N, C-alpha and C positions, 0 to 999 in steps of 0.2 A: 868799407868793402874789405872782405877777407881775401888774403892772398894765400897761395899754396905753392910750396916748393916741390918741383918734380925731380925725382932722382935722375941722375945722368944715365943710369942703365935703362930706365924706362924710355928715355928719349931715344937711346940706341935701338931698343926693341921696336919702338914705334916706327923709327926710320926703316928698320929691316922689313917690318910688315908692309910699310908703304911701298918699298921697292918690290916686295913679293907680289902684292896685289896689282901694282902697276905693270909688272911683268906678265901676270895672268891676263890682265885686261888688254895689254898690247898684243899678246899672243892670240887672245880670243878675237879681238876686233881686227886683227891682221889676217884672219882666215880669208882665203881667196876664193873667188868664184871658180866653178868648174870650167873646163876647156870647151864645152859644147859638143863633146863626143856623144853620139847616139848609139844605143845598143838594143837590138831586138832579141828577146829571150822567150822561153816557153816552148811548148811543142807546136811547131809551125804546121798545124793541121786544122782542117775545117772544124768549126765549132769549139776549138780549144782556146784556152786563154793565151793570148799573145801580148807580151808587155814591151812597150817602148820606154826605155829609160834614157834620160838626158842628164849629162853632167852639167848642171845648170848653176844658177846663182846660189851662193851660200846663204843659209838661213837657219834660224833657230825657231823652235815651236812657239816660244813666247815673245818673239820679236814683234814690235809694233810700228817701227819706222824703217822699212815697210813691214806690214803684217803679211807673212808668206801665204796666208790662206785667203785674205781679202784683197790685197794690193798687188799680188803677182798672179797673173792669169795665164796659165798654160792650157791651150786647146790644140787638139791634133785632128787634122782631116785625114781619114783613111779612105782610100778609094780603090775599088777593084779595077783591074785592067779593062774590063768590059764597059766601064763607066758607071755601072750599078752593081752593088749599092755603094753609096758614099756616106760616111758617118763623120759627124763632127763630135769628137769625144772630149769631154773635159778632163784635164790632167790634175795632178795633185802633188804636194810636197811630200817626199818619202824619206826625209832625213838622210841617213847614210846608205839607204838601199837595203839594209838588213836589220831594220829596227825590231822586228819580231823577236830576233835572237839577241841583239845587242842592247836593246832599250834606248837606242840613240835618240836624242832630241834635236840634233842639228846635223847638217850635212849639205850636200850639193846634188842629191838625187831627186829628180822629178819624173813622174811616171804617168802613163796612160795605158789603158787596157782595151784590147779588141778581141771579140770572139767572131772570127770571120765566117761569113755565110758560105763562101765559095772557095774552092781550090783555085790556084793560079797566082798570078803576080798581083801584089798589093803595093800601093805607094802611100807614103805619109808625108805630111808637111806640118811643121810646128808653127803655131802662133804663140808668141810669148810677149805679153804686155805688162807694163808697170804703171800703176796710177792708183789714185784713191778709189778703193772699192772696185777696182777693175774686174776682179773675178766674179762679182755679182751684178755689177751695173754696166759692165762693158767699158769701152774706151781705153784710155791709157796710151802710153807711148811704146813703140817697139823696143824690146830689150835685146840688144845685140850682145854677143853673136848667136843668141839662142833663137830669136825670132827668125823664121825662114828655114830652119834646119829641115832637110828633106832626104828621103831615101826610099828604098823598096825592099821587099822580101817575097819569097815564094811560099805558098801554102799548098800542102798536099791533102788528099782525102783523109777523113777521120779513120782511125783504126779501132774505134770503140764499138762495143756491142752491149746487149742486155740492158740493164737498168740505167747505166750511165747516160745522162742527158746529152753527152757529146756524141752519142750514137743516133740521137733523134733530132737535134737542132733546137733553135730558140722557141720557147713557148710563147704564142702570140694570141692576142685578141683579134678575131677575124669576123666580128659582127654577128656572132652566134652566142648561144648560152654556154658554150664550152670552149676552152682554149685549145689551140692546135699547134703541134710541133711543126716548125718550118721545114725541117728536113724530111722526115718520114710521112708527114701529113696525118699522123695519128692525132686523135682527140684525147683529152685528158680529164680524168676524174681523180679527185684527191681524197686522201684520208691520212690523218696524223694527229699529233697533239697540238692543242692550242696553249697548253700549259707546260712549263711555268712561263708566265710572262716575263719573269726575271731570269730567264735562261742565261743571259750574258753577265749576270752578277756572279762571276766565277773567280775563285781565288787565284787561278793560274793566269788570268789576264793582268797585264801591267796596270798599275795605278787604278785599281778597282776597290772601292770602299763601300762598306755597309752603312747607309745613313740611319738605318733602324736595326742595329746589330742584334738586339734581343728578339725582335719579332721576325725579322727577315735577314738571317745571317747569310754571308756569302756561301755559294755552293762549292762543294768539292767534286761533285759527280762521282763520288767514290764507288757507288754501286755499279757503275758502268766501266770502271777500269778493266774489269775482266773481259769486256767486249772489244777493247783495243787490240789491233792485230799488227804483227810485225810488218813494217813498211808503211804504216799509217803515219800521217804527219804529227809532229810535236814541235815545240819551240823551247829554247833555253834549256837544253839538256833534259828533255823528257816531260816538260809541262804539256798539259792539254789532253792527257790520255783519257781522263774521265769523260769529258764532253765528246771527244772524238769517238770514244767507245759507245757513248749513248746514241750517237747518230748511226753507228754500225748496227746497234740493236734495232733501231727503228727500221732500217733497211732490211735487216734479216727477218723482221716480222712481216715484211711485204708492204709497209707503209711508204708514202711518197711525199710527205710534207711535214714541216714543223714551223713553229711560230715564236716570235719574240718581240719584245720592246727594244728599240735601239736608243731610247731616251726615256728615263723615268724619274729624274731628279725632282724631288718634291711630291712624287706620287706614292702609290701604295708600297712599292718596293724600295725606292730611293737608293738604288745601287748601280744604275746603268747610265753612263753618259759618255759621249765620244770626245769630250774636251780634256785639256790638260788639267783643269780644275773644275769642280762641280759647277761653279757659278761664272766661269769664264767661257762665254758662248762663241767667242771669236778666235779661239786658238785650239787646235785639235791635237790629239795624242797619237802620234805616228805609230809607235810600237803597239799600243793597244789595238788600234784599228787594223794593223797588219795581222795581228793574232786573230782578231775577229774574221778577217778575210780568209785565213787558213781554214777555219771552221766552215765558213760558207762554201768555199771551193770544194772541200771534202764532201759537204752535203750534196752539192750538185753532181759530183762524180758518183755518188751512191744513188742518184735518182731521187733526191729529196728537194722538193720545192721550198723556196725561202719566203716566208710570210713576214715581211717587215711591217711591224706596227710602229709608225713613226712617232706617236705620242699617245698619252692616255688622258682621260677626262680631267683628272686632277690638275693637269698642267697645260692643257691645250690653248687656254685663253684666260681672260680675267672674269670667267663665269663659273659658278660652282654648281655641279649636279644638274639633274634634269630640270630643276626650277630655274637654272641659269642666273642665280643670284650674283650680283656684282661683287667681286672681291679682287684684291691685288695678289697676283701669283708671281713672285719674283723669278721663278724658274721657267715661266711660260716664254716661248719664243715670240718676241715682239707683241706680247699680249694677245696673240691670236691672229694678228694681221701679217701680211706678207711684207716683212722688212728685212734688214740685213742679216739678222740672226737666223731667221727661218730660211732665207734664200741660201745662205752659206751651208746650213745644215743639210738641205736637200742636195746641194751641189757636191758636198764632200761624200755623201753616201752614194750618189750616182757615179761619181768619178771612181770611187774605190771598188764598188760592188756591182755596178750596172752591167758589167760584162757577163754576169751570171746568166745562165740560159733560162732558168725557170724561177721567177719570183713575182711578187706583187708588192706595190707600195700601198699600204693602208694609211690613208690620211690621218686617221685617229681612232682610238678605241673609246667607245661611248662618247663620241665627239659632240661638242657643244658650240663649235664655231658657227657663224652665220653662213647662209648659202654663198654670199659674196666672198667671205673669207675662205671657205672651202674651195670655191671655184678659182680664186686667185692662186691658191697653193697647187691645185691640180694643173692649172695652166702653166705655172712656172715649171713644175715637174715635166710636163709634156714638152716644154721649150728646150730643156737641157738634157733629157734622157734620149740618147741617140737611138735606142732600141725600142722606144715606146712601149715599155712594159705595162702590164695590167695594173690599173689603179682602182682601188676600192675604198669604201667608207663603212665604218661600223658605228652604230649608235645604240641608245637605250631601247629596249623592247617596246616601251610605250610611246617612243618618239618616232618610230619608223615612218608612219604616214606623214607626220609633220616635216621630217627631214628629207626622206627619200623622194617624196612626190615633187618637191621643188627642184630636184636634180635630174628628173627623167628626160629622155630624148635629147633635144638640142639645148636643154637648160644647163648641161654640164658636159664635161669630157670624161666622166666616170665610165669605166667599162664593166663595173660590177659592184656588188654589195656583199659585205661580211655580216651575216645576220646573227643577232643574239635573241633567242627566244626560250621559252619554257621547252623542256625536252619533248613535251607533248605536241608542240605547235610548229615543228619543223616543216611538215608537209604544207600546212596552211599558208605560212608566210613565204616559203620558197615559191610556191605556186603563185602567190600574189605578185611577187616582184618579177618573176618570169613573165607573167601575163601582162602586167602594167608596162614593163619595159618594151615588150613586143608592140603594144598599142602605141607607144610613144615613138617608135621607129628606130630605137637603138637598143637591141637586146642586151640585157645584162647577164653576166656570169654570176650566179647566185649560190653562195656557199653558206652552210650553217656552221658557224665558227665558235659559238658560245651557247651553252645549254644551261638553263636554270632548272631549279632554284640556284640563286647565287651562292648559297651556302654549301650546296652539294655537287652541282655540276654532274659530270659523269663519275659515278662512284668507283672506288677500287674493287678489285676482285674480293669476293668473300674469303675471309681467312687471312688476307694480307694485313700484317701488322696488327692482328687481333680484330680487324673489322668484321662486324657481325650483321651489317645491313641496317644499322640505326644511327641516328644523329646523337649528339651529346645529351639531348633531352629525352632520348629513348624512342623517339618517333621513327617509324620505318622510312627508309629511303627507297626511291624507285630503283630498279635493278638493271644490270647490264643487258638483260633480255629486253626490258622496256626501251632502253636506249637504242638497241639494235633495230627494233621494230619501228618505233615512232620517229626517231631522230635520223638514223642512218638511211634506212629504206624510205622513210618519209621524204627526205630530201631528194634522193635519187629518182624516186617515182614521180616527183613533181617537175622533173627536168632540171634539178639542181646540179651543181658542179662538184658536190662532195662535202665532207665534214672535217672539222678539226675539233677535238674534244677538250673542253674546259673542265678543271678539276675542283671547282668550288673553293671555299675558304675554310671549311670546317673539318673535312674528312682527311684521312692519312694521305700524305704526299699531295698537299693542296696546291693551288695555283701559284702561291708566292714562294713556298719552300720546297716544292717537288725537286728531287734530283734522282728519282728512280722510276723510270717509265715502265718497269715491270709491274708496277702497282696496278696497271690496267691491262695486263697481258691478255686476258680473255677478250676484252673489247677490241684489242688490236687484231686478234684472230678473226673476229666477225667482220672487221673492216677489210682485211685481206681477202676473205672469202667473197665479199661483195665485189671488190675490184677485179678479182680473178674471174668471177662469173662473166662480167661484161667483156673482158679480154678473151678468155678461152672460147666463148661462144659467139664471138664476133657480132655482138649486139650493136647496131648503129645508133647509139643513144643520142648522138648529136643531131640526128634527123627525126627524133621521136618527140612526141608531145604527150602531156598528161591527158588521159582519157577516162577519168574516174566515172564519168556519166555512163559510159558503155557497160559498166558492171553495176549500175544502180546506186552510185554514190555521188550524186550531183552536189551534195553538201560538202564534199571533199573532207570528210572527217576521217578518223583513223581506223574505221572499220575494215576498209580494204582499198587498195590502190590499183590503178591501171595506167600503163605507160606504153604508147603505141606509135608505130609507123603504119598508118592506116593502110590496110589491105596487104601488109607484108608480115609484120611481127607485132605481137601483143604480149606484154608482161603483166601478169596479174599477181599482186602480192596479197596474201591472206594472213594478217598478223595473228589471228586466232585459229588458223586452220579452217576446216570445214570445206564448203563448196560454194560455187557461185556460177551464175550464167554470164555470158558475154554476148553483147549485141553485135552481130556480124551482118545485119540486114542490108547494109549499104555496100557490101563487098562481095566479090565472087571468088570461087575456087575452093580448094580443099586445104586444110591446115592440120599440121601435126601438133599433138599436145604432149608436152613433157613437163616434168616437175623437177624443181631444184631445191635442195635443202640449204637454207641460209645459215643454219647453225653449224653444220659440219662440212659444207661444200661437197665437192666430188662431181661425178658425172650426172648428166640429166637422166632421169628415169621415167618410165611410163606408169600409168595407173589404169583405172577402170575405163576411162575414155581416151582412146589413142589418136583419134582424129575427129575433126568437125568440118562441116561444109558451110560456106558463106551463104548470104541471102536470108538469114534468119537469126534469132536469138538462140544460143546453144548452151547446153550445160557442159561444164568442164570436168565433172565427175568429182570423186573424192581423192584425198591425198593417198599416196601409196602406203603410208604408215604414220604413226604419231599424229593422229587426225586432229588433235586439239593444239598442235604446235604450228608455228608459222611456216609457210611454204610459198615458193614463187612458181607460178605456172608460166611456161613458155609456149605460146601459141604461134606457130610459124608456118608460112606457106612453103 
C-alpha cells in the first residue's frame, strides 16, 4: 500500500477550512424561529389584497426535515363580523418576506392573502401544524406559538373605479353561461391572447432557464418596455418592465384576459416551473413566485383576467398525444394521478394567487388524463380554493365528444370548457357545449381559446415583420377578417363567454416565442369593438340564447347567426352583409331596427327598415353601406 506525506501547511489550511465551515454550519443551523408576531398589510379595502404575515418557524426552500412546503401547514380562517363569509385560506412559506427583491431562499415569514367581500371588521385565526405531509394530507401536531394566533382588522369600501377588478368584485360562476362580478353584478365577456403559452419563461424572473434555448429562448418582452409607466411595479432595481408593459398594452387596447402555462417542464417550451429546480417537485422557489405574483396582481388591477393553464399535454400524465400511448414522462406530476406532487402544486398556486379576483384554473391543455383523474384534480382544487374560482378543461379538437361528454352535469364539478377548434368551427362547437351543458343541468361557461390550424392560429397583421398572408410553403392563410367573423362573433352569437387568440407555431411571433402582442394589433381592435358593443348598448347577453333558426339557419353554419332574448332583443350577424328575414311570428309589439359596424365600431345607425312589428316574419332591410361586408343588426323592443 502506498503512503503519502501531507505537508504541514495543508493540514493547517484544512483545519482552518473545517473551522470556517463549522462556523457557517453552526450559524446556519442556529437560525432561530420567529416570535409569532402577526402583521396585516395591504390596502384594507373591500376586494383589495390583504396580507397576513406571521413571523413563524425558520425554514429554507430546500429543507427536507421538515419540508416547509409539505410538512408545515399554515391555514388561516378569515371571518366577517356578520358571520358570513368565512374563508379557510391556505398559507405559504415566503422566505424573508421580500424575496421578489432579495432573492432570499430562507427566512421566517409565512403568509396568507384575503380579498375581502365586505367592509367592516374581519377576524383571523391561524392554524399551524407540523407533520409528515401535513400541508397536503392534513393532520400533524400544533406548532406553538404559531398555532392559534388570532386578531382582527377593519376593512373600508373600495376606492377603485373603471377597469380595475377591485371596483367590481370577485368574478364567480353562478350557474349560467357567463361569469358574474360579485360586487357590481355585471356579467363578463372576455377577449385577449392565448399566446404565448411560455409567457412566464422570462429572463427577469429568478431561476428561470430555457430547456430548449435554440428553439424557445427566454423572453425579454423588449417590445413592450415602451408601454411600462412610471409607478408600475418592478422588482430588483427595475426588472419586469417588459412584461408589465405588455399587460399595459393589452389593457390599453381594451382587452381583458391573458393566458399562460404555470408549468411546462418537458413540454413544448420547457422553460416554466415553480420549483427551486426543474425536477424537484416538492420544493418551491419563493422569489420567482413572488415575482409572478406581482405580474398577476398588476394584471387584475388593469382589468385582465388570469387564465392559469396548469399543465400541457406533453406532461399531464404517462400518455402521449390523442392516441394516449403509454410512455414514461418524468416531469409529469404523479403520472397524472392525484398524489403529493399534484396536490402540493395546486395548493401552492391557490395559496399564492387565489386571492386574485378574476381567474380560472384550467386543468390542462390538450388534456389526456382519464375522467377519474380529471375529477380527482378538480375535486381537490374545489376543496382548498376558498373562493371557488372557475374551473375549466381543454382538450384536442377531435376529442371533445369523448372527453367533455363524460364530464357533463353531475359527472364533474367543472364550470366550463376551454375549446380548441378550427377557426371556422367556433360557432358550431360553442353552441354544442352550451346546449349540452344546459340539458345536463349544469350550464358551462364556454370559451373559444385556441383556433386552428395548429400551424397558423390567428395570423399577425399584414405587413408585420414582412408577413404577406402566406405560410412558409406559399399557401394562403385565413385572414384577420375571417377570424373576426367566424371565431369571435361565432362564439359570442352562440352564447359563448368570449375568446383568447392562439398564434400557431409557424407565423411571426408564434405561440412559443411571441413577445410582441402588437403583432395582432388589428385583431385586438376587433375584439375591443365587440366587447364595447355589448357594454355600450346594454345588451343582456347573459339572458340570451342562440336563435339561428329564426333567421333560417337551422344548420348553425357560418352563413348568419342570431342571438336573442325572445320578445325583447335580437342580434343578427351577417358575415357577408346582404339582408335577411327574422321570424317574429310568436311575439307581439313593435321593434326598432339598427345596424352596428363590427369592423370600425361606433354608434348604432339606421337603414332602409327602421322598425318592424311582431306576429310575422319580417325583412330587416339592407345594410346602410358596404353591403358586402359584415354587419350586426340590433332588433329591439
